[in-house]
N, C-alpha and C positions, 0 to 999 in steps of 0.2 A: 855514109860510109863517111856519118862525123858525128861528132856528141850530140843529143836532142833531150830536150830540160824537159821535157815530156814525151807518153806511145801514143800515141794514140791507139783507139781501144781495140780499133779490128787490127794494125802491127801487133798489139799483145796476144792478141786472141791468135793469130797465123803460128805464133814464135811461139805456145803453150800447146799448137795442139802434134806432140805428139806421138805418135801412134808406131816407130820402130819399125814399121814394114816401108812407108813412104815419106817418110817427115824422123831422122833418127839425132839426138843427140846427147853428146859427154859433160862434162861439167867436171872442172878440175875444184877438188878445197884444197887448203893446205890440212886441213882437223876437218873431224867434221861439223856443222853447225860453224864452219869459223868464217863463210864468206866463199863466192865464185873467184877465184882466180884468175881461169880460164875455160871459155863455152870450142867448140864447133858444133858444127850441125850440119848435115846433107838432105835435098829435097827433092826427091824424082820430083822429074817430070814427067805430066800426067800423058801428054802426049806423046811421049818416048823414055817410058821405064825404065830403058835400060841406062839411060842416062841422068845424073841428076849433079844440081850446084849443091857449091860446099864454103861456110863461110867460118870463119875462125876469129878470135877476137883472148889476147891474153893482156892480164894487165901486164900496163909498162913493170914493176917494178921482178918480174917474174921473167920480163925475156932475156936470154940467150942463156937460159939453162936446159935448151934439151926439151920444153913445154910443147914447147908447137908443129915440135917433130913427130911427138910425142899423139897430143889427137889427131896431126896429121895422118897416120899412121892405125888409128883406133878407126877414123873414117873410111880407110881405104879399106878396111879390116870390113868393117862392116857392109860396106860399100858390093864388095863382091860377093860377100856372104850372100845379099838380095840382088842379087843379078846382072846388077849396075857392072856396063863396061867402059862408058865414059863418065869422068870424072873434073865436074871442070869449076871454079871460079872467077869473079868478077875480083880488077885492086887498080888501087889509082897505082899511074906509071912510076910519080917515085915515093911506092912503097915497095925501100929497095928488100929491107924483111924477109919480107913476104915473098917477093920476085926470088931471093935466093936462097930461102924454102920450098922455096915450089919447084929452084931449079936443083936443085941435089933431090929431087923429092920425083928428080924424072916428068915433071909438067914440062910443057911446049908456051910461049909469053909468043901470042901474036896481039895488034890491033886488034880492038872489039867494037865493030861494023855499027854496032847496035847504041853503043855510047860510044863518039873516038875521047872523052876523055878519061874513059880505064883502058887496059890493056884484060885479056880473058886467055889465064889459065888453065891449061888442061891437059889431062893423063888419058892417054887407052890401058886401065885394069887387066885389058884377052895382051896388050903383049909386057907388060911386066909378072905378068904369068908364068910368061912361056919360058922367060928369061932366067924363072927361080926354078 
């Protein structure tokens, strides 16, 4: 949850090991081959494949343009296609932009018992299906 000057090889491998079934990723470019401006991904839990963790990042100059909302909706659609019923993410408590976006999309926020420096954003996708 912060900038790094060098990505460890193991992390780089994990981020690039996208199979579309257990690890899906979306990127946004303003024009083809002009650089990535946003990324979102989901990773299914090995021991609970109906649960997946999401992550999203949008370049600062592209904030407040609806891009994060679009990226999250893509993730939710992909998650539902994969049979994921619960999507969750981890955020810093002072990340009001992410918490606001999550709230608009129907995610609940609660303390993260695994890391008290963060909060969990969770959404039951089955509930969303019943509402539509």
